[in-house]
C-alpha positions as CSV (number, residue, x, y, z in Angstrom):
1,M,115.4,105.5,108.5
2,K,116.1,108.0,111.3
3,H,113.0,110.0,110.6
4,L,110.9,106.9,111.0
5,T,112.4,106.2,114.4
6,I,111.7,109.7,115.5
7,L,108.1,109.5,114.2
8,L,107.6,106.2,116.2
9,I,108.8,107.9,119.4
10,L,106.5,110.8,118.8
11,I,103.5,108.6,118.1
12,T,104.2,106.3,121.0
13,F,104.8,108.9,123.6
14,T,103.0,112.1,122.5
15,S,99.9,110.3,121.3
16,C,99.8,108.2,124.5
17,K,100.3,111.2,126.8
18,K,96.7,112.4,126.9
19,F,95.3,109.0,128.1
20,L,98.1,106.8,129.4
21,D,99.7,109.5,131.6
22,K,96.5,110.5,133.5
23,K,97.0,109.6,137.1
24,N,94.8,110.7,140.0
25,D,91.2,110.9,138.8
26,K,89.9,107.4,138.1
27,A,87.2,108.7,135.9
28,L,89.8,110.2,133.6
29,A,91.5,106.8,133.4
30,V,88.6,105.4,131.3
31,P,89.2,106.0,127.6
32,S,86.3,107.9,126.0
33,T,87.6,109.6,122.8
34,L,89.0,108.5,119.5
35,Q,92.3,110.0,120.7
36,D,92.2,107.8,123.8
37,A,91.6,104.7,121.7
38,Q,94.4,105.6,119.3
39,A,96.7,106.1,122.3
40,L,96.0,102.6,123.4
41,L,96.8,101.2,120.0
42,D,99.9,103.4,119.6
43,N,101.4,102.0,122.9
44,Y,104.0,100.2,120.7
45,T,105.2,97.8,123.5
46,I,101.8,96.1,123.7
47,P,100.3,95.5,120.2
48,N,103.6,95.4,118.3
49,T,106.2,93.6,120.4
50,F,104.5,90.9,122.5
51,Y,104.1,88.0,120.1
52,S,105.0,84.5,121.0
53,S,108.4,83.0,120.1
54,A,107.4,79.5,121.1
55,G,107.4,78.4,117.5
56,A,110.7,80.0,116.8
57,Q,112.1,78.1,119.8
58,S,110.7,74.8,118.5
59,D,111.4,74.9,114.8
60,D,114.1,73.1,112.8
61,D,116.1,76.1,111.5
62,Y,118.6,76.0,114.4
63,Y,120.2,74.0,117.2
64,L,121.8,74.9,120.6
65,D,125.0,73.7,122.2
66,D,124.6,71.5,125.3
67,A,126.5,74.1,127.4
68,F,123.8,76.7,126.7
69,F,120.9,74.3,126.7
70,N,121.8,73.4,130.3
71,T,121.5,77.1,131.4
72,M,117.9,77.5,130.1
73,S,114.7,77.4,132.0
74,V,112.7,74.2,132.1
75,E,110.0,75.9,130.0
76,N,112.5,76.8,127.2
77,Q,114.1,73.4,127.4
78,N,110.6,71.8,127.0
79,N,109.9,73.9,123.9
80,Y,113.3,73.1,122.4
81,T,112.9,69.3,122.9
82,W,109.2,69.2,122.1
83,Q,108.1,67.9,125.6
84,K,104.5,67.4,126.4
85,E,104.8,69.7,129.4
86,A,105.3,72.9,127.2
87,Y,102.8,75.4,128.6
88,N,104.3,78.9,127.9
89,P,102.0,80.9,130.3
90,T,103.9,84.2,129.6
91,H,103.4,83.9,125.9
92,W,99.6,83.2,126.4
93,N,99.2,86.1,128.8
94,L,101.0,88.6,126.6
95,L,99.0,87.7,123.5
96,Y,95.7,88.0,125.4
97,N,96.9,91.3,126.7
98,I,97.0,92.5,123.1
99,V,93.5,91.2,122.7
100,Y,92.4,93.1,125.8
101,Y,93.9,96.4,124.6
102,A,92.3,96.0,121.2
103,N,88.9,95.3,122.8
104,N,89.3,98.3,125.1
105,A,90.0,100.5,122.1
106,L,87.1,98.9,120.1
107,E,84.6,99.4,122.9
108,T,85.7,103.1,123.2
109,V,85.2,103.6,119.5
110,N,81.8,101.9,119.4
111,K,80.5,104.3,122.0
112,I,81.2,107.2,119.8
113,K,78.9,108.3,117.0
114,P,81.0,109.4,114.0
115,V,80.3,112.7,112.3
116,S,81.5,114.1,109.0
117,Y,84.7,115.7,110.4
118,N,85.9,112.6,112.2
119,Q,84.6,109.8,110.1
120,T,88.1,109.1,108.6
121,E,89.7,109.0,112.0
122,Y,86.9,106.9,113.4
123,N,87.3,104.3,110.6
124,S,91.0,104.2,111.0
125,V,91.0,103.6,114.8
126,K,88.2,101.0,114.6
127,G,90.1,99.2,111.8
128,Q,93.3,99.2,113.8
129,A,91.5,97.8,116.9
130,L,89.9,95.0,114.8
131,F,93.2,94.3,113.1
132,F,95.2,93.9,116.3
133,R,92.5,91.7,118.0
134,S,92.4,89.4,115.0
135,Y,96.2,89.4,114.5
136,A,96.7,88.4,118.2
137,L,93.9,85.7,118.0
138,W,95.5,84.3,114.9
139,H,98.9,84.0,116.7
140,I,97.2,82.3,119.7
141,A,95.5,79.8,117.3
142,Q,98.8,78.8,115.8
143,Y,100.1,77.6,119.2
144,W,97.2,76.5,121.3
145,S,94.8,75.0,118.8
146,V,95.3,72.2,116.3
147,P,96.2,73.0,112.7
148,Y,93.1,73.8,110.6
149,N,91.5,70.8,109.0
150,K,88.4,71.6,107.0
151,A,86.9,68.2,107.5
152,T,87.2,68.4,111.3
153,A,87.3,72.1,112.1
154,S,83.8,72.3,113.4
155,A,84.5,69.7,116.1
156,D,88.2,70.5,116.8
157,L,88.9,72.6,119.9
158,G,89.9,76.2,119.1
159,I,90.8,79.0,121.4
160,P,88.8,81.3,123.8
161,L,87.5,84.2,121.7
162,R,87.7,87.1,124.1
163,L,85.7,89.8,122.4
164,S,85.0,92.0,125.4
165,T,86.9,93.5,128.3
166,D,84.2,92.3,130.7
167,P,86.0,89.9,133.1
168,N,82.7,88.4,134.2
169,I,82.2,86.7,130.8
170,P,83.3,83.1,131.2
171,S,86.2,82.0,129.0
172,K,85.4,78.9,126.9
173,R,87.0,77.3,123.9
174,S,85.4,77.9,120.6
175,S,85.8,75.4,117.7
176,V,88.6,75.8,115.3
177,E,86.0,76.8,112.7
178,Q,84.6,79.5,114.9
179,T,88.1,80.7,115.7
180,Y,89.0,81.3,112.1
181,E,85.6,82.7,111.2
182,Q,86.1,85.4,113.9
183,I,89.6,86.1,112.8
184,I,88.6,86.4,109.1
185,A,85.5,88.5,109.9
186,D,87.6,91.0,112.0
187,L,90.3,91.2,109.3
188,K,87.8,91.8,106.5
189,E,86.1,94.5,108.4
190,A,89.4,96.0,109.2
191,A,90.4,96.0,105.6
192,A,87.3,97.9,104.7
193,L,88.0,100.6,107.3
194,L,91.8,101.0,107.2
195,P,93.6,103.6,105.1
196,V,95.9,102.7,102.3
197,N,98.6,105.0,103.7
198,V,99.7,105.2,107.4
199,P,102.3,107.6,109.0
200,I,104.4,104.6,110.2
201,T,104.1,100.9,109.8
202,S,103.6,100.2,113.4
203,R,100.0,101.1,112.5
204,P,98.2,98.6,110.4
205,S,97.1,99.6,106.9
206,K,94.7,98.2,104.3
207,A,97.7,96.3,102.8
208,A,98.5,94.9,106.2
209,A,94.9,93.6,106.6
210,F,95.1,91.9,103.2
211,G,98.5,90.4,104.2
212,A,97.1,89.1,107.4
213,L,94.2,87.5,105.5
214,A,96.7,85.9,103.1
215,R,98.6,84.4,106.1
216,T,95.3,83.3,107.7
217,F,94.1,81.4,104.6
218,L,97.6,80.0,104.0
219,T,97.5,78.4,107.5
220,M,94.0,77.1,106.7
221,R,95.4,75.6,103.4
222,E,92.8,77.6,101.5
223,Y,95.3,78.4,98.8
224,D,92.9,80.1,96.4
225,M,91.9,82.7,99.0
226,A,95.4,83.1,100.3
227,G,96.7,83.9,96.8
228,R,93.9,86.4,96.2
229,Y,94.6,88.3,99.4
230,A,98.4,88.3,98.8
231,D,97.7,89.7,95.4
232,S,95.4,92.4,96.9
233,C,98.2,93.3,99.3
234,L,100.8,93.5,96.5
235,Q,98.5,95.6,94.4
236,L,98.7,98.3,97.1
237,Y,102.4,97.9,98.1
238,N,105.1,95.8,96.5
239,T,108.5,97.4,97.2
240,L,111.4,95.0,97.5
241,I,114.9,95.9,98.8
242,N,117.8,95.2,96.5
243,Y,120.1,93.3,98.8
244,N,123.1,94.6,96.8
245,T,122.5,97.9,98.5
246,I,122.8,96.5,102.1
247,S,126.1,96.2,104.0
248,Q,127.2,92.6,104.4
249,T,129.5,93.4,107.3
250,S,127.0,95.1,109.5
251,A,125.9,93.3,112.6
252,T,122.4,94.5,112.0
253,P,122.1,95.0,108.2
254,F,118.3,95.6,108.0
255,P,116.8,98.6,109.8
256,A,113.4,98.4,111.5
257,F,110.6,100.0,109.5
258,N,112.5,99.5,106.3
259,S,110.9,99.9,102.8
260,E,109.9,96.2,102.6
261,V,107.9,96.2,105.8
262,I,104.1,96.5,105.6
263,L,103.5,96.0,109.4
264,Q,106.3,96.2,112.0
265,T,105.8,93.6,114.8
266,Q,108.2,91.3,116.6
267,F,108.1,88.4,119.0
268,S,109.5,88.4,122.5
269,G,113.2,87.6,122.7
270,Y,114.8,84.9,124.6
271,A,118.5,84.2,125.1
272,M,118.2,80.9,123.1
273,L,117.3,83.0,120.0
274,T,120.2,85.5,120.2
275,A,122.8,85.4,117.4
276,T,125.5,84.0,119.8
277,N,123.3,81.0,121.0
278,W,121.0,80.3,118.0
279,K,123.1,78.2,115.5
280,A,121.8,77.8,112.0
281,D,121.0,74.2,110.9
282,S,124.0,73.2,108.8
283,F,121.8,71.9,105.9
284,L,119.9,75.2,105.9
285,Y,123.0,77.3,105.9
286,K,124.6,75.2,103.1
287,S,121.5,75.6,100.9
288,Y,122.4,79.2,100.1
289,D,124.6,79.7,97.0
290,A,127.8,81.6,97.4
291,N,126.3,84.4,95.3
292,D,123.1,84.5,97.3
293,L,123.4,87.6,99.4
294,R,121.1,86.2,102.1
295,R,124.0,84.0,103.3
296,A,126.1,87.0,104.3
297,L,123.2,89.2,105.3
298,F,121.2,86.7,107.4
299,F,124.0,84.9,109.1
300,M,127.2,85.8,111.1
301,P,130.0,83.5,112.3
302,N,129.7,83.1,116.1
303,G,133.1,81.8,116.8
304,T,132.2,78.2,117.2
305,G,132.3,77.2,113.5
306,S,128.6,77.8,113.3
307,Y,126.4,80.8,112.3
308,G,124.0,82.9,114.3
309,F,121.1,84.9,112.8
310,K,121.4,88.6,112.2
311,G,119.0,89.1,109.4
312,S,115.9,90.3,111.3
313,Y,114.0,93.2,109.8
314,N,114.2,94.6,113.3
315,A,117.8,95.8,113.4
316,I,118.5,93.5,116.3
317,T,120.4,90.3,117.3
318,S,118.9,89.8,120.7
319,G,116.3,87.4,119.6
320,S,113.3,89.8,119.5
321,N,113.0,89.2,115.8
322,F,110.7,90.8,113.3
323,N,107.6,88.7,112.7
324,G,105.5,91.3,110.9
325,I,104.1,91.4,107.4
326,A,106.5,92.2,104.6
327,V,106.5,92.3,100.8
328,D,108.8,89.3,100.3
329,E,106.4,87.0,102.2
330,M,103.5,88.2,100.1
331,Y,105.4,87.4,96.9
332,L,106.1,83.9,98.2
333,I,102.5,83.3,99.2
334,R,101.2,84.4,95.8
335,A,103.9,82.3,94.1
336,E,103.0,79.2,96.2
337,C,99.3,79.6,95.6
338,N,99.8,80.1,91.8
339,A,101.9,76.9,91.7
340,R,99.2,75.0,93.6
341,A,96.7,76.3,91.1
342,G,98.8,74.9,88.2
343,K,99.9,78.4,87.1
344,K,103.6,77.6,86.8
345,D,104.7,80.7,84.8
346,A,102.9,83.1,87.2
347,A,104.4,81.3,90.2
348,L,107.9,81.5,88.8
349,N,107.5,85.1,87.8
350,D,106.8,86.0,91.4
351,L,109.7,83.8,92.7
352,N,112.2,85.3,90.2
353,T,111.0,88.9,90.9
354,L,112.0,88.3,94.6
355,L,115.2,86.3,94.0
356,F,116.5,88.8,91.5
357,T,116.8,91.3,94.4
358,R,118.6,88.7,96.7
359,W,121.5,87.7,94.5
360,R,124.8,89.4,93.8
361,S,124.5,91.6,90.7
362,N,125.2,89.9,87.4
363,T,125.2,86.4,88.9
364,W,121.5,85.7,88.8
365,S,119.9,83.1,86.5
366,A,116.1,82.8,86.6
367,V,114.6,79.7,88.3
368,T,112.9,77.3,85.9
369,A,110.6,74.3,86.6
370,T,109.4,71.3,84.6
371,D,105.9,71.7,85.8
372,A,103.8,73.4,88.5
373,D,104.6,70.7,91.1
374,D,108.4,71.3,90.5
375,A,107.8,75.0,90.8
376,L,106.0,74.5,94.1
377,K,108.9,72.5,95.6
378,K,111.3,75.2,94.6
379,I,109.1,78.0,96.0
380,L,108.8,76.2,99.4
381,T,112.5,75.8,99.5
382,E,113.0,79.5,98.9
383,R,110.3,80.3,101.4
384,R,112.2,78.6,104.2
385,K,115.4,80.4,103.1
386,E,113.8,83.8,102.8
387,L,111.7,83.8,106.0
388,V,114.2,82.3,108.4
389,G,114.1,83.8,111.9
390,R,110.5,85.2,111.6
391,G,108.7,82.4,113.5
392,L,106.9,81.3,110.4
393,R,108.8,78.0,109.9
394,W,106.9,76.3,112.8
395,L,103.6,77.3,111.2
396,D,104.7,76.0,107.8
397,L,105.6,72.7,109.4
398,R,102.1,72.5,110.9
399,R,100.3,73.0,107.6
400,L,102.8,71.1,105.3
401,N,102.7,68.0,107.5
402,K,99.2,67.6,106.2
403,E,100.7,66.8,102.8
404,A,102.6,63.5,102.4
405,Q,105.2,64.9,100.0
406,F,106.2,67.7,102.4
407,Q,106.1,65.9,105.7
408,K,109.2,66.1,107.8
409,T,110.4,64.3,111.0
410,L,112.4,66.6,113.2
411,I,115.3,65.3,115.2
412,R,117.4,67.0,117.9
413,K,120.1,66.0,120.4
414,A,120.7,67.5,123.8
415,N,123.0,66.0,126.4
416,G,123.4,62.8,124.4
417,T,119.6,62.2,124.2
418,T,117.9,62.2,120.8
419,Y,114.5,63.8,120.6
420,T,112.1,63.2,117.7
421,L,109.0,65.0,116.5
422,L,106.9,63.1,113.9
423,P,104.8,64.8,111.2
424,D,101.4,66.0,112.5
425,D,102.3,65.0,116.0
426,N,100.0,66.4,118.8
427,R,103.0,68.2,120.2
428,Y,102.7,70.8,117.3
429,T,100.0,72.2,119.6
430,F,101.1,73.5,123.0
431,Y,99.4,72.9,126.3
432,I,97.2,75.7,127.5
433,P,98.7,77.1,130.8
434,Q,97.5,74.9,133.6
435,S,96.4,77.9,135.7
436,V,94.0,78.8,132.9
437,I,92.6,75.3,132.8
438,D,92.2,75.2,136.6
439,F,90.4,78.6,136.7
440,T,88.1,78.2,133.7
441,G,87.5,74.4,133.6
442,M,88.0,74.4,129.8
443,P,89.4,71.2,128.3
444,Q,93.1,70.8,127.8
445,N,94.8,70.0,124.5
446,S,96.2,66.5,123.8
447,R,99.9,66.4,123.5
């Protein structure tokens, strides 16, 4: 994957040079061309790496030793033990910074009248800006607004929808319904504008937009639409890695920008999420069969009789894990949605297509199910095992807690104290940073 890394460097630095490196003349610092807007979006550090790890800190896939827990900041301890006072201002600020960059690029594009020779470039840059704005807003909604509930979404508090760079426009909370309507509208427009092929997967493609729509509708529990968009994504790109070709002894077995990645993004790393401190939940680790290659490729002994996570599609063990869109997730979304629609055979076909690439050669036996509900349970089990470490488990807990058969009470211990998080608890939604509440006067979440 060396050529991809070189290409990323060239895009990030060469493309940004014209706009980002201008210094003295303030007039020149205002983006005005398609190339300027592209440079904003190619600044990899902003739109691709600053996603929140608050959910990854709070999910049930791992635990921490007391000795390390006692070294953490109060904010991280609060996330880990599901305290009411979990605010995460840094996460909030970084995500809205992505929104700001996307809005800046979008406003630049909207001032330009496309002509025949630049129409393709115009469409691509506008589509990228719309994608990154909606992708960031979707992440914000997963942490600072309540889970989508169709019956109450028009009254539930959503997030501030910042659709302009103008600081004089007051920030106020939209409803959850308005939040998702904006995200979906942006993604649909992006899908219509984005190209099928991109030079590197740090840039969103048409498949990435379809994948983000599939995720969005999944979190809304609109399973028919989620399945449709996962299918649209897979129609464009469906390459799976055969895990038999990956080194089990490597400390970072999966390179970034690998062939399964549709969009390369990651969340901000924290010491609690590194392979030496993050310790796999024992029940999760034991759920992998000895011939399931994910056990060796995802986890590494950390010298304490437990296992750290090394399976990020980001070639890293520092906790800045891959949270982008990949083919395996799309197979699992389509499988789940087919099972929920009563299409057992189609659901199992997707699941088995994925799992065939995950098991040791000549040891795989296809998963079977008695009915669609049995298939659904098996798909959700494999979803947790496949997508561990990507920050998606917290989001799954939020939506699945709405269904009695999948509700789960989370329990943790730290320094001899037991902490409990009940299904559908208010603490699945974080407090908005108090400084934001004080400045804007917008209502705070209940926790």
